Backbone as ProteinMPNN parsed JSONL, in Angstrom:
{"seq_chain_A": "MSNRLNDFLDADPKLKRLSLAARQLVWLQRQYRSIAPPSLVQGSRVLRFENNHLTLAADNGAVASKLKQLAPQLISLFRTRGCEVTGIQTQVQVNANPPAPPLPPRTVGEQGRVALDELAHELPEGGLRSALERLAHSKR", "coords_chain_A": {"N_chain_A": [[48.673, 5.431, -70.976], [50.407, 7.233, -73.443], [52.315, 5.967, -76.102], [54.856, 7.237, -76.719], [55.372, 8.586, -74.394], [55.839, 6.483, -72.721], [57.988, 5.556, -73.695], [59.838, 7.218, -73.261], [59.861, 7.348, -70.446], [60.652, 4.975, -69.939], [63.22, 5.174, -70.804], [65.033, 6.073, -69.079], [66.34, 4.785, -65.914], [65.681, 5.629, -63.406], [63.198, 7.096, -63.822], [61.798, 5.155, -64.796], [61.429, 3.391, -62.688], [59.851, 4.902, -60.994], [57.62, 5.489, -62.617], [56.612, 2.761, -62.921], [56.062, 2.34, -60.078], [53.992, 4.221, -59.708], [52.123, 3.214, -61.493], [51.59, 0.899, -60.005], [50.362, 1.78, -57.702], [48.305, 3.086, -58.564], [46.658, 0.908, -59.775], [46.541, -0.686, -57.272], [44.778, 1.173, -55.826], [42.495, 1.134, -57.624], [41.631, -1.641, -56.959], [41.302, -1.519, -54.286], [39.242, 0.251, -54.119], [37.027, -1.189, -55.209], [36.94, -3.428, -53.405], [36.729, -2.273, -50.738], [34.357, -1.169, -48.349], [31.884, 1.3, -49.44], [31.344, 3.594, -47.875], [33.866, 3.94, -46.612], [35.652, 4.013, -48.699], [35.183, 6.766, -49.654], [36.564, 8.023, -47.615], [39.091, 7.676, -47.583], [42.209, 6.329, -48.927], [44.614, 4.844, -50.884], [48.097, 4.864, -49.941], [50.644, 4.037, -49.901], [52.728, 1.451, -50.99], [54.92, -0.977, -49.858], [57.391, -3.366, -49.286], [55.441, -5.582, -49.318], [53.47, -4.357, -47.739], [50.714, -2.503, -47.273], [49.839, 0.937, -47.104], [47.338, 2.844, -45.908], [45.614, 5.772, -46.319], [43.673, 7.621, -43.988], [40.809, 9.978, -43.66], [40.016, 10.726, -41.329], [40.042, 9.797, -37.77], [37.98, 8.162, -37.095], [37.124, 6.695, -39.624], [40.063, 5.566, -40.096], [39.98, 3.964, -37.73], [38.156, 2.023, -38.15], [39.164, 0.683, -40.519], [41.338, -0.4, -39.452], [40.136, -2.312, -38.153], [38.945, -3.863, -40.278], [41.087, -4.752, -41.448], [42.1, -7.599, -41.585], [40.258, -8.715, -43.326], [40.399, -7.152, -45.553], [42.984, -7.632, -46.3], [42.867, -10.225, -47.044], [41.121, -9.971, -49.177], [42.624, -8.538, -50.895], [44.495, -10.436, -51.59], [43.079, -12.338, -52.947], [42.974, -11.257, -55.034], [45.3, -11.376, -56.441], [47.052, -9.68, -55.269], [49.996, -9.481, -53.297], [49.455, -8.542, -50.276], [50.66, -8.486, -47.21], [50.186, -7.098, -45.018], [48.243, -4.384, -43.339], [48.481, -1.059, -42.947], [47.17, 1.995, -41.247], [47.016, 5.275, -41.786], [46.051, 8.63, -40.338], [45.364, 11.258, -42.188], [44.486, 14.142, -43.311], [42.478, 14.996, -46.047], [43.537, 16.908, -48.677], [41.929, 18.026, -50.449], [39.009, 18.497, -49.777], [35.474, 17.566, -50.302], [33.365, 19.618, -52.03], [31.112, 22.034, -50.613], [27.684, 21.681, -50.81], [25.884, 23.536, -53.291], [23.822, 26.129, -52.902], [20.317, 26.017, -53.736], [19.495, 27.582, -56.784], [17.497, 30.643, -57.284], [14.65, 32.272, -59.114], [14.247, 35.475, -59.487], [11.588, 38.02, -59.102], [11.864, 40.154, -61.009], [13.055, 38.689, -63.072], [11.348, 36.498, -63.633], [9.136, 38.107, -64.588], [10.419, 38.939, -67.019], [11.102, 36.356, -68.376], [8.463, 35.503, -68.8], [7.576, 37.526, -70.514], [9.376, 37.071, -72.622], [8.671, 34.255, -73.331], [5.983, 34.867, -74.403], [6.752, 36.042, -76.756], [7.593, 34.07, -78.212], [7.15, 31.516, -80.781], [4.418, 28.702, -80.392], [5.438, 25.947, -78.842], [8.289, 23.706, -77.735], [10.249, 25.385, -76.473], [8.963, 27.493, -75.454], [6.871, 26.575, -73.684], [8.535, 25.579, -71.76], [9.822, 28.035, -70.969], [7.62, 29.245, -69.984], [6.767, 27.693, -68.011], [9.006, 27.787, -66.095], [8.955, 30.725, -65.554], [6.518, 30.795, -64.139], [7.217, 29.104, -62.072], [7.604, 28.246, -58.362], [10.17, 28.607, -57.436]], "CA_chain_A": [[49.716, 6.393, -71.47], [50.783, 7.421, -74.888], [53.716, 5.096, -76.322], [55.875, 8.375, -76.508], [55.557, 8.869, -72.819], [56.08, 5.348, -71.965], [59.154, 5.202, -74.22], [60.472, 8.607, -72.574], [60.033, 7.16, -69.117], [61.381, 3.795, -69.774], [64.48, 5.327, -71.109], [65.706, 6.465, -67.843], [66.19, 3.827, -64.88], [64.85, 6.303, -62.152], [61.952, 7.358, -64.279], [61.166, 3.777, -65.166], [60.957, 2.906, -61.364], [58.909, 5.737, -60.559], [56.333, 5.344, -63.506], [56.332, 1.445, -62.363], [55.347, 2.584, -58.771], [52.773, 4.953, -59.908], [50.886, 2.387, -62.11], [51.096, -0.134, -58.949], [49.725, 2.472, -56.682], [46.796, 3.198, -59.334], [46.12, -0.542, -59.525], [46.177, -0.91, -56.087], [43.721, 2.155, -55.558], [41.25, 0.516, -58.184], [41.267, -2.903, -56.292], [40.765, -0.986, -52.894], [37.852, 0.818, -54.468], [36.334, -2.423, -55.322], [36.646, -4.131, -52.134], [36.458, -1.898, -49.432], [32.976, -0.51, -48.183], [31.942, 2.708, -50.265], [31.604, 4.679, -46.969], [35.319, 4.138, -46.21], [36.473, 4.523, -49.763], [34.98, 8.023, -49.652], [37.311, 8.816, -46.677], [40.557, 6.955, -47.395], [42.9, 6.207, -50.122], [45.811, 3.99, -51.045], [49.164, 5.887, -49.761], [52.041, 3.55, -50.206], [52.994, -0.183, -50.959], [56.321, -1.226, -49.567], [57.637, -4.728, -48.669], [54.084, -6.164, -49.115], [52.622, -3.815, -46.709], [49.87, -1.524, -47.88], [49.467, 1.814, -46.025], [45.964, 3.601, -46.412], [45.438, 7.242, -45.562], [42.351, 8.049, -43.706], [40.611, 11.176, -43.487], [39.641, 11.086, -39.775], [40.179, 8.838, -36.774], [36.956, 7.144, -37.267], [37.77, 5.898, -40.664], [41.06, 4.674, -39.49], [39.592, 2.961, -36.784], [37.1, 0.994, -39.053], [39.995, 0.01, -41.584], [41.927, -1.4, -38.654], [39.209, -3.605, -37.579], [38.789, -4.552, -41.289], [42.31, -5.21, -42.063], [42.355, -8.868, -42.008], [39.396, -8.931, -44.341], [40.954, -6.366, -46.769], [44.166, -8.589, -46.727], [42.371, -11.627, -47.632], [40.392, -9.643, -50.451], [43.613, -8.151, -51.914], [45.31, -11.598, -52.03], [42.271, -13.037, -53.847], [42.745, -10.519, -56.569], [46.599, -11.458, -56.726], [48.035, -8.714, -54.718], [50.518, -10.092, -52.002], [49.453, -7.608, -49.31], [50.71, -9.203, -45.732], [49.829, -6.216, -43.564], [47.761, -2.96, -43.808], [48.611, 0.123, -41.958], [46.454, 3.188, -41.562], [47.478, 6.719, -41.161], [45.123, 9.614, -40.393], [45.919, 12.339, -43.066], [43.623, 15.057, -43.845], [42.375, 15.133, -47.463], [43.924, 18.206, -49.016], [40.868, 18.496, -51.367], [37.819, 18.067, -49.293], [34.345, 17.842, -51.34], [33.037, 21.031, -52.112], [29.873, 22.192, -49.993], [26.447, 21.74, -51.89], [25.455, 24.845, -53.726], [22.141, 26.406, -52.595], [19.473, 26.343, -55.272], [19.274, 28.81, -57.478], [15.931, 30.911, -57.639], [14.51, 33.173, -60.211], [13.633, 36.808, -58.789], [10.422, 38.501, -59.595], [12.169, 40.646, -62.322], [13.36, 37.664, -63.986], [9.905, 35.808, -63.915], [8.53, 38.689, -65.607], [11.06, 38.886, -68.312], [10.936, 35.087, -68.77], [7.121, 35.382, -69.039], [7.542, 38.266, -71.555], [10.102, 36.29, -73.532], [7.72, 33.259, -73.634], [4.966, 35.23, -75.189], [7.026, 36.467, -78.022], [7.908, 32.964, -79.105], [5.801, 30.568, -81.367], [4.103, 27.708, -79.605], [6.582, 24.82, -78.974], [8.771, 23.287, -76.361], [11.069, 26.293, -75.669], [7.965, 28.686, -75.065], [6.192, 26.179, -72.557], [9.563, 25.541, -70.929], [9.961, 29.175, -70.324], [6.448, 29.615, -69.151], [6.822, 27.005, -66.559], [10.078, 28.434, -65.267], [8.175, 31.953, -65.044], [5.461, 30.438, -62.898], [7.346, 28.117, -60.87], [7.533, 28.971, -57.04], [11.399, 28.644, -57.168]], "C_chain_A": [[50.045, 6.216, -72.803], [52.235, 6.53, -74.865], [54.823, 6.125, -76.378], [56.188, 8.497, -75.164], [56.091, 7.664, -72.255], [57.481, 5.257, -72.37], [60.107, 6.338, -73.504], [60.758, 7.923, -71.17], [60.869, 5.754, -68.774], [62.858, 3.966, -70.24], [65.281, 5.588, -70.218], [65.242, 5.536, -66.609], [65.25, 4.371, -63.856], [63.321, 6.467, -62.515], [61.216, 6.118, -64.323], [60.606, 3.343, -63.906], [59.861, 3.644, -60.822], [57.483, 5.544, -61.393], [55.737, 3.778, -63.188], [55.445, 1.629, -61.123], [54.317, 3.273, -58.941], [51.72, 4.099, -60.395], [50.603, 1.234, -60.94], [50.073, 0.714, -58.187], [48.301, 2.773, -57.565], [46.146, 1.908, -59.357], [45.425, -0.888, -58.278], [44.701, -0.075, -55.299], [42.278, 1.494, -56.133], [40.707, -0.885, -57.339], [40.654, -2.438, -54.877], [39.27, -0.524, -53.07], [36.854, -0.317, -54.597], [36.058, -3.256, -54.289], [36.367, -3.592, -51.047], [34.942, -1.197, -49.472], [33.092, 1.017, -48.835], [32.074, 3.775, -49.104], [33.051, 4.89, -46.61], [35.994, 4.513, -47.319], [36.36, 6.088, -49.832], [36.014, 8.678, -48.816], [38.693, 8.413, -46.571], [40.925, 6.743, -48.835], [44.317, 5.261, -50.013], [47.192, 5.086, -50.954], [50.182, 5.431, -50.251], [51.783, 1.958, -50.178], [54.305, -0.571, -50.826], [56.463, -2.507, -48.885], [56.166, -5.501, -48.333], [53.09, -5.828, -47.97], [51.998, -2.528, -47.197], [49.557, -0.52, -46.548], [48.255, 2.641, -46.729], [46.055, 4.834, -45.258], [43.906, 7.386, -45.287], [42.016, 9.442, -43.461], [40.419, 11.714, -42.025], [40.005, 9.872, -39.032], [39.217, 7.748, -37.042], [37.171, 5.969, -38.376], [38.863, 4.993, -40.411], [40.949, 3.577, -38.765], [38.954, 1.536, -37.341], [37.988, 0.325, -39.963], [40.88, -0.68, -40.623], [41.255, -2.646, -38.455], [38.997, -4.395, -39.02], [39.906, -5.095, -42.054], [42.43, -6.402, -42.567], [41.547, -9.336, -43.19], [40.062, -8.219, -45.747], [42.213, -7.252, -47.3], [43.964, -9.697, -47.484], [41.745, -11.133, -49.048], [41.423, -9.379, -51.403], [44.446, -9.457, -52.343], [44.397, -12.506, -52.908], [42.339, -12.501, -55.185], [44.181, -10.459, -57.063], [47.622, -10.471, -56.356], [48.682, -9.463, -53.443], [50.759, -8.985, -50.892], [49.554, -8.671, -47.935], [50.358, -8.343, -44.789], [49.27, -4.742, -44.231], [48.129, -2.116, -42.504], [47.669, 1.396, -42.143], [47.339, 4.354, -40.937], [46.371, 7.824, -41.469], [45.855, 10.759, -41.097], [44.731, 13.041, -43.636], [43.495, 15.243, -45.24], [42.679, 16.524, -47.691], [42.699, 18.996, -49.72], [39.372, 17.977, -50.809], [36.694, 18.556, -50.292], [33.951, 19.325, -51.099], [31.441, 21.142, -51.359], [28.811, 22.391, -51.112], [26.192, 23.175, -52.163], [24.026, 24.909, -53.451], [21.373, 26.556, -53.871], [19.38, 27.557, -55.576], [17.8, 29.298, -57.582], [15.782, 32.013, -58.75], [13.807, 34.446, -59.508], [12.266, 37.374, -59.52], [10.52, 39.193, -61.018], [12.451, 39.651, -63.26], [12.115, 36.823, -64.365], [9.389, 36.711, -64.958], [9.243, 38.828, -67.103], [11.096, 37.678, -69.071], [9.442, 35.124, -69.401], [6.956, 36.094, -70.481], [8.036, 37.584, -72.897], [9.221, 35.209, -74.422], [6.746, 33.584, -74.781], [5.416, 35.612, -76.495], [7.489, 35.296, -78.977], [6.772, 32.213, -79.807], [5.642, 29.431, -80.353], [5.08, 26.502, -79.896], [7.152, 24.432, -77.555], [9.642, 24.459, -75.512], [9.964, 27.43, -75.01], [7.402, 27.988, -73.857], [7.301, 26.103, -71.387], [9.877, 26.897, -70.109], [8.876, 29.675, -69.285], [6.313, 28.743, -67.824], [7.9, 27.491, -65.448], [9.544, 29.726, -64.767], [7.235, 31.715, -64.109], [5.787, 29.641, -61.888], [7.639, 28.97, -59.445], [8.989, 29.077, -56.791], [12.032, 29.994, -57.538]], "O_chain_A": [[49.977, 5.099, -73.315], [53.023, 6.432, -73.925], [55.894, 5.667, -75.978], [57.375, 8.505, -74.835], [56.826, 7.787, -71.275], [58.273, 4.895, -71.5], [61.266, 5.993, -73.274], [61.922, 7.958, -70.769], [61.507, 5.484, -67.756], [63.657, 3.04, -70.099], [66.456, 5.338, -70.49], [64.058, 5.465, -66.279], [64.241, 3.778, -63.473], [62.394, 6.11, -61.789], [60.061, 6.06, -63.898], [59.443, 2.94, -63.879], [58.968, 3.056, -60.212], [56.399, 5.465, -60.815], [54.521, 3.59, -63.205], [54.298, 1.184, -61.073], [53.428, 2.923, -58.165], [50.587, 4.128, -59.915], [49.502, 0.683, -60.919], [48.929, 0.272, -58.08], [47.231, 2.607, -56.98], [44.998, 1.859, -58.915], [44.257, -1.242, -58.118], [43.885, -0.552, -54.51], [41.254, 1.336, -55.469], [39.511, -1.101, -57.14], [39.631, -2.95, -54.423], [38.328, -0.846, -52.346], [35.804, -0.214, -53.963], [34.965, -3.82, -54.238], [35.747, -4.268, -50.225], [34.459, -0.753, -50.513], [34.084, 1.743, -48.776], [32.806, 4.75, -49.275], [33.413, 6.028, -46.311], [36.928, 5.301, -47.167], [37.396, 6.713, -50.059], [36.406, 9.795, -49.155], [39.405, 8.738, -45.621], [40.153, 6.925, -49.777], [44.912, 5.113, -48.946], [47.318, 5.998, -51.771], [50.821, 6.133, -51.035], [50.911, 1.362, -49.546], [54.941, -0.484, -51.876], [55.713, -2.766, -47.944], [55.88, -5.925, -47.213], [52.252, -6.546, -47.424], [52.705, -1.567, -47.5], [49.197, -0.865, -45.422], [48.265, 3.004, -47.905], [46.357, 4.902, -44.067], [43.047, 7.293, -46.163], [42.926, 10.157, -43.042], [40.624, 12.868, -41.649], [40.288, 8.88, -39.704], [39.57, 6.579, -37.196], [37.331, 4.765, -38.176], [38.699, 3.775, -40.48], [41.527, 2.503, -38.933], [39.209, 0.372, -37.032], [37.571, -0.789, -40.281], [41.25, -1.767, -41.068], [41.727, -3.777, -38.569], [38.872, -5.615, -38.917], [39.782, -5.759, -43.083], [42.779, -6.564, -43.736], [41.981, -10.187, -43.966], [40.154, -8.81, -46.823], [42.4, -7.52, -48.487], [44.689, -10.098, -48.394], [41.868, -11.881, -50.018], [41.341, -9.806, -52.555], [45.026, -9.457, -53.428], [44.933, -13.392, -53.572], [41.926, -13.034, -56.215], [44.449, -9.669, -57.968], [48.732, -10.353, -56.874], [47.936, -10.005, -52.627], [51.874, -8.559, -50.591], [48.682, -9.5, -47.678], [50.195, -8.786, -43.652], [49.679, -4.161, -45.236], [48.058, -2.484, -41.332], [47.46, 1.761, -43.3], [48.084, 4.356, -39.957], [45.858, 7.948, -42.581], [46.902, 11.185, -40.61], [44.024, 12.442, -44.447], [44.506, 15.711, -45.763], [42.14, 17.361, -46.967], [42.486, 20.205, -49.632], [38.715, 17.134, -51.418], [36.786, 19.584, -50.963], [34.223, 20.01, -50.113], [30.639, 20.247, -51.625], [28.984, 23.09, -52.11], [26.296, 23.982, -51.239], [23.199, 24.026, -53.678], [21.783, 27.139, -54.875], [19.209, 28.499, -54.802], [16.927, 28.5, -57.922], [16.777, 32.571, -59.213], [12.719, 34.246, -58.967], [12.066, 36.97, -60.665], [9.727, 39.029, -61.945], [11.999, 39.844, -64.389], [11.993, 36.512, -65.55], [9.184, 36.283, -66.094], [8.604, 38.816, -68.155], [11.122, 37.752, -70.3], [9.323, 34.738, -70.564], [6.399, 35.546, -71.432], [7.401, 37.514, -73.949], [9.058, 35.188, -75.642], [6.618, 32.92, -75.81], [4.597, 35.559, -77.413], [7.719, 35.43, -80.179], [5.603, 32.302, -79.433], [6.543, 29.179, -79.554], [5.428, 26.172, -81.03], [6.639, 24.745, -76.481], [9.736, 24.508, -74.285], [10.309, 28.141, -74.066], [7.377, 28.704, -72.856], [7.047, 26.49, -70.246], [10.127, 26.921, -68.904], [9.041, 30.253, -68.211], [5.803, 29.144, -66.778], [7.697, 27.561, -64.236], [9.639, 29.912, -63.553], [7.148, 32.525, -63.187], [5.035, 29.384, -60.948], [7.866, 30.18, -59.453], [9.203, 29.736, -55.773], [13.231, 30.189, -57.338]]}, "name": "protein", "num_of_chains": 1, "seq": "MSNRLNDFLDADPKLKRLSLAARQLVWLQRQYRSIAPPSLVQGSRVLRFENNHLTLAADNGAVASKLKQLAPQLISLFRTRGCEVTGIQTQVQVNANPPAPPLPPRTVGEQGRVALDELAHELPEGGLRSALERLAHSKR"}
């Protein structure tokens, strides 16, 4: 954060507490990403840290169940990184921003291929011309 923003947040006691809590959650999330299995990190995130208890939000019951199984190991890993986590709780909380579905591959229609081929033949020999020719003659 910029110094001006930090100065502003530090000037008000309520904002200072909020800023410190936000920084702590960001730090915990980074630690969580580095110690938890990647398949679980994709479907979960740090939700809250109060009284040395960490609450993780899971996107579904399967992820929550696996996190509960791994809780003792995660606690140990957090503690080795200097975070006094004494318990981990999980909550199923559907992600408000699910990943976007993959886009279908784009194709060049017949009319587009003809136009690309004509344009390629108007250009001098070189990289652009050969790239347009390959695109015009590709099967996609």
